[in-house]
VOBADREN-450579 format. One record per residue (C-alpha): x, y, z; residue in one letter. Coordinates in steps of 0.02 Angstrom, whole numbers, padded with zeros to 5 digits, always signed. Each point is the difference from the previous one (the first is absolute). Layout:
// residues N
XYZA ...
// end
This chain:
// residues 62
+04254+05236+04914M +00131-00052+00128L -00034-00183-00037L +00032+00031-00185V +00165+00086+00038I +00051-00141+00118L -00043-00129-00134A +00105+00094-00127I +00144+00011+00125D -00009-00188+00027L +00003-00025-00188W +00155+00112-00012V +00085-00107+00132Y -00045-00164-00087A +00052+00065-00172D +00164+00073+00065A +00038-00163+00090K -00035-00102-00156Q +00112+00111-00105R +00139-00003+00131A -00010-00191+00008D +00018-00006-00189Q +00158+00106+00010G -00076+00159-00071A -00045+00110+00149P -00089+00166-00023V +00129+00130+00051V -00013+00189+00016V +00143+00113+00053R -00034+00180+00046I +00164+00070+00063G +00047-00102+00153A -00178-00067+00016F -00018-00175-00073V -00156-00106-00017L +00039-00179-00050E -00071-00128+00120T -00182-00054+00006P -00010+00058+00182K +00060+00176-00039T -00123+00013-00145W -00142-00060+00112F +00041+00121+00142V +00028+00145-00119S -00169-00032-00084C -00084-00011+00171L +00073+00166+00056V -00015+00102-00161L -00106-00101-00120W -00038+00147-00114I +00187+00020-00039I +00074-00174+00012F -00133-00103-00088F +00016+00096-00164P +00190-00003+00021L -00008-00189+00021Y -00106-00020-00156M +00119+00106-00105V +00155-00088+00069S -00079-00170-00026R -00032+00035-00183A +00178+00057-00034G 
// end
């Protein structure tokens, strides 16, 4: 199970990096808390995957 989560986190990083390189980063602002770089998405998904992975998917679509 942990390997699946790690693989998904690596995909989030690669996808966020690709989108940032294309000039369309995935950005979420919650008050003063901002997620916008591939590294912050990766670390956030590692720490709290159950919250940040779905948030990434919703933000990515919009």
